[in-house]
Residue, then its C-alpha position, 0 to 999 in steps of 0.5 A: m920756787p915762785a908762786r904759781s900763776t894760778e895762785l895770783p889774784l888776777q882781774e886783768i891778766g887773762r882778759s881779752r882786750p884789743r890793743g889800745r892803739t888799734r883804732a888809731l892805726l886803722a884810722g891812719h894815725g900811726r906815726y912810722l919812720d917815714d912820717l917823720d921829717l926834720p929841719r934841714q933833712v936830706h935823703g940818702a940813696f945807695l948805689r948797689s951792686p948789680v952783680p953777685a961777685a966783682r972786683i971794683d975797678r973804678l968808682d968815680v963820684t965826681a960828677a954825682r957830687t955836682a948833680p942838682g940837689v946833691v949835698a954829698v956822695f960817700t964811699w968807704d974811703d970817706l966814711r972810714a974817718v968816723c966809722r970802723p969795720w966790724r966782724t961777727v964773732s961768737a964763742a957759741f960757734p967754735g970755729l966760726q969763720s966771719p969776714e970783716q964787714t964795712p958799711l960800703a963796699a971796700g974794693r969788691v962786692t959779694a952779693v947783688g944789692e950790696p951798698i957801694a956808694l951813698v948819695v945824699a941829696a935834697s930828695r930821694a929822687l934827686a939822690e937816685d938821679a945822681i947815682e946814674l952819674i957815678d962812674f962805676a966799673w967792675t970786673e965780674q968774678p966767679a960766684v957761688g950760687v948753689a950751696s952744695e957747690a960751695l965746698a967743691p974742689g976749685a969752687p970760687l971763694v966768696h972771701p979768699e982771705l978766709g981760705s974756705n967757704l965753710a963758715w961753721q960746722f954743727d955736730a951732735a950725737a947721743g946714743d948708738v945711732d948705727a945700732a938703732f938703725a940696724a935693729a929697726a923694722l922700718v927706716v924712712e929717709e928723705r932729702f928735704v929742700f927748703g927755699r930761701h925766703t924773707g920777712v917782708p914787713l909791711e913797713t920796710r927798713g928805715i932810719l933817720a939820723a941827726f948829729d949835733r956837733s956841739e954836743a957830739r950827740l947822735t939821735v936816731w929814729a929807726s924802724h927797729q925791734m931792738p933800739h938798745q942793741l942798735q944804740l950800743h953798736l952805733a956807739d961802738l962803731l962810730d966811737l961815741p959814748m952810749s950816753r951820746v947816742e939816742v935811738t927811738a923806734m916809733d910805730v914799727g910796721g912789723g919786724f919778724g926778726i928782719k929788723m933786729h940786726v945791724y945793717p951796713d946801709e943803716i950804719a952808713i946813714c949814721a956815719a953820713a949824718r955825723l960827717l954832715a951834721r945834718p939829718v939824713k933819712f933812708v927808707a928802703d924801697r921794696l926791691e932794696s928790701l928784697t935784696s938787702d934784708v936778711h933772708a932765711r931758711e935755705h937748707v938741704i937736709d938728708a934725714k932718716l928715722a928708725v922705727d921698731g916693729d911696735g911702732r916705737l921711734l928709735a933714732i933720727d939721723a940727719k946731715g944738713l947744709q945751709g947757705i948763709g949768703s955773703h956774710s954772717v949777720f951782725p951781731r948774732s951771726s947767721t949760724v943760729e938758724t942751723l943750730m936751732a934747726m939741728r938741735t930741735l930735730g925729733a924734739p917732741y919724741a922719746l928717741a934713744a939715739a940721735r945724730a946731726h951734722a951740718d955744714v954752713v957755707f958762704q955764697n954770693k947772696a944776701m945774708t941770712g939771719q934770724y927770722r920768725s921761729v928761727g930754725h924750728p920750722i926746718a926741724c919740724a918739717v923734717t921730723e914730722a914728715l918722717v913721722e907721717r910717712a912712717a905711720a903711712l908705711r905702717g898702715e896706722d894713724s899718725l896721731a896714734l904713732r905720735r901719742r905712743n912716742y911723745l916725751e913724758p914730762g917728769d917733775d924735773g923735766c927731761r932732755t931730748a936725744l940731742g940735748l934740749e932741756l924740756f919742762d912744763f910741756s903738754h904734748a898729750a894734752c895738746l893732742e887731746r885738745l886738737e882731737a876735740m876741736l877737729d873731729v878727726a874721724g868725721l873730717r877724714a870721712q868728709i875727705a874720703a867722700a870728696r875723693q870719691r867725687g874725684e877731688i884731691q884732698g888731704l889732712g896733715f899734722a905736725a907736732f912741735v917744740e919751740m924754744t922761746a925767751s932766750g936767756s943770757e946763756i945763749y948770747g951773753k955767755a958767748g961774748v955777744p952783747v945782746s941783752a936777754a934781760d928786761t927792766v920796767q920802771v913805774a912811778i905814780e904821778p901826782d894825780g894817781s895815774i901811773k907812768a911806766s917805761a919798759s925796755l921792750s919794743e912794740i912792733g905790732q905784737g901787742i905787748t904794750e897792752g899785755l904789760i899794762q894788764v900785768l901792771a894793773d893787776a900787780v899794782g891794783v889800778a885800772p888799766e886806763r890809769i896806766a901809760l906805758e912807753m917803750g922803744r926809746t933809749a933816752s927814757g927807757p931802761h936798757g934791755g932786749g927789745a923784741w926777739a925770741s917771743r920774750g915779751a910776756a915771759i921776761g918783760g911781763e915778769a919784770a912788770w909784775q915784780a915792779g908793779r908789786a914793789l910799787r904796790g908795796q910802797v903805796l901800802e907802806a905809805a898808807g899804813a904809816l899815815l893811817q897808823m895801821p900795819a901795811d899787811t892789813l891793807d890792800l889796794v883795789a881799783g885805785w883805793v887803799v882798803d882795810a881788811s873789811g874792804e872799806r875804802r880808807i884813802e885813794v891812791a891819788e890823794l896819797a900821790r898828791m901828799v907824796h909829791f906836794r905835802g910830804h911833811e904830813f907823813p910821820a917822821g921817818t917815812a919817805p915814800q918814793f912811789q917809783v920803782a925799777h925792776h930788772h928781770r933776768r931769768a936764772g937757770d933755764p937757757t930758754i923756755p920751751t913751748n909746744g903744740i900741734q897743728a893740723a892742715w886740711v888742703s885741696i889740690c887742683r888737678d889741672t893746675g897743681l894749685v894747693r888751697c888751704l881749706k882750714h887750719w888748726v893750732v893748739h899750743d901751750c904758752g903758759r899763762m896768757l896775758n891776753p888771749l885775744l892778742v895771743t890768738e891773733q899772733v898765732r894766726g899771723g904766724v900760721v899765715q907766714g908758715l903758709g907763705a913758706a909752704l906755698f908761695e915765698h921763695c927768694r929765687y936766684d939763678a945758679q950764678a947767684n943773680f937775684l930774680d925777684g924784683s918786686l912782690a909780683d915775683y916774690l909771692v906772699p899769701m893774701a887775704t884770699e889765700m888765708p883759710d879759717i884758722e882755729v886756735g886752741h890753748v893749753e896753759t901749763a905755767y912756766r916753773g921759773s916765774v910768778l906769772g908762768a908766762k912763756g913765749a907765744g908769737e912764733a908758735g904759728t910759724c913753727a909747724a904750719s908749713a910742716a902741717v901743709l906739707n904733710a896734708v899735701n902728701d896725704a892728698l898725693r898718696a890717695a891720688g896715686g902721686t909721689s911724695i914731695a919734700t921740697l918747699p915751697l910747694t909750687p904748682p909745677l912741683v905738685l903737678a909733677a908729683l900728681e903725674g908720678g914724676s920727680s918731686g924735686 
């Protein structure tokens, strides 16, 4: 059993420190993908499908190839000489159907925005001009736009070779669900509709690829969360050894899961670079980003909750439908979202029975994929809306209902009704912390007074469970080569400073600063003496990058173990030199000290001896001063976190516009490496959750035509829509590591939309309106509910 984090001698871990590059980034000194230009560089632009489903009748690129500035024009017939097709497969999803994919369309298109041809020219503008010269003719085919129609008899098939639009089905059950509902004193049921949306990172996706024929080496710079994963799949698809593929992620302007996939257009750019032996750059414009980045969260869920006469939750029963678009995203698949959404239904509560079924279907839309807090916001909104409504129908406080039904942690953890293993959690403590922050009675009195003045205000809550830091049991066991481990390498330079590299990625979340703090405490040096590099496959060890809130939990543990091993080397070397037992020495602030605290030798002097004067050490002593530690968590498939959120909203009676007045979050992410950065991650996650609740929606018509051409159409929350977000912390150390850290980056997103939904419905109930179970909560939807009409 690892030592608990509370037993560690910590000085830097737990301190609030700003990110080291904050000033540089704010001053415009960041270096992003589009800031990089190489000699002989050319630019790529794509002819993309203007229709959701069509057979390609003619694709003649002859005129485009002779256009001014054009270097080459590629179709799939050209790229297949150096690139093979691929198919998304995973044993984690028995029965998963997945069509073959190619970097450019092969004879037909299945979604608006699908790349068809690639023009490479001296500039992006010239490439776009040449696209207009491509002779492209097609016959439009019937399309599947609405997920509920995908399985209807006679529905068009997105991929006729599969014989069905059904990609996968989820089924899970425990206990006697039917008996629980038969015995219930109260049954609450609802149809929940979740609008499709996407991540909208400030920096759009981009890639720059260069191929050296003399060495058969592909060098890639990409705005990506997982450089090593991209390296692995580029090597595989382009038939190159991994050792001949180098991927670098420089400053990355946000990822949110959008940049953890392998996209067809990015593979096409790399294939073109190989064929041309010239650097080729592609940076998506905002329209391309909206149509070709993965989308998420398109679900319809019919759910019901059984409650007995004493206010005990008995069972939950749900049937879901997810539309995943035209393909299953590579390499993880688009079905993960349904898996997490259904598995985490009812997760905070002690239910005797549960049942969940879901159909996952193909449509002629953009692919869906993993997006911040994958699936959890769906489960949270369904569960917490039913809980709030049950409390309202019973005439009791919803917090009391939650407290009565929370799962209780045991020494060995516990399982939810649908089989999630939970441990080291703190539902009751988080609720107590929220009540202390919020003054619930006082706020409710304030809201009641506002209602007396004719204002429409509401207060809503949402408890949550978030499964973080996935282990190899999730992907590796299923045959999907996604690394769930991380490695940190550390070495002492001749001047005593520390050079480190890690297999993680910095995408704005601040993990660089967190790992430096861990290394500082682990080794015993000042953070300013540590330089940490991430995001380069050429110099960094293979690992997972940035996904599933794993940086602190997995990468942090790797850094701690590597740092402690390096510290041990320093003390062994000092002991040999001073002729003192190493276990009587310590390393403090860059000095080796004895048991009395007296400084005996500086690390910098030891480093100079190791590097330049090794002969001065006693015979048989050969200090290395460099360590690599590979950390793979054993035993737990994921690390659960938990918390609760509250939202206070007002509704404009005339417009239906919802305004967030204040938002509260209490969460438990175990040991916090840097509370400042954790708090800001939570706040940022809340804002994305507010976007899902109120603004963001990738709109398609019934024929799957995309309707949002820019950020004037696809709305995201701006600074003026952000409420004051107050964050509280509970720290319950994770049992399986020395640091005790868990995931933190997705907690804000997980329950924010659920809390806002419940707050809006609280306001509507008080105003005599009908409830809403559709997100986003658009003004027309809210106005209809205020008037007592259909909630949509």
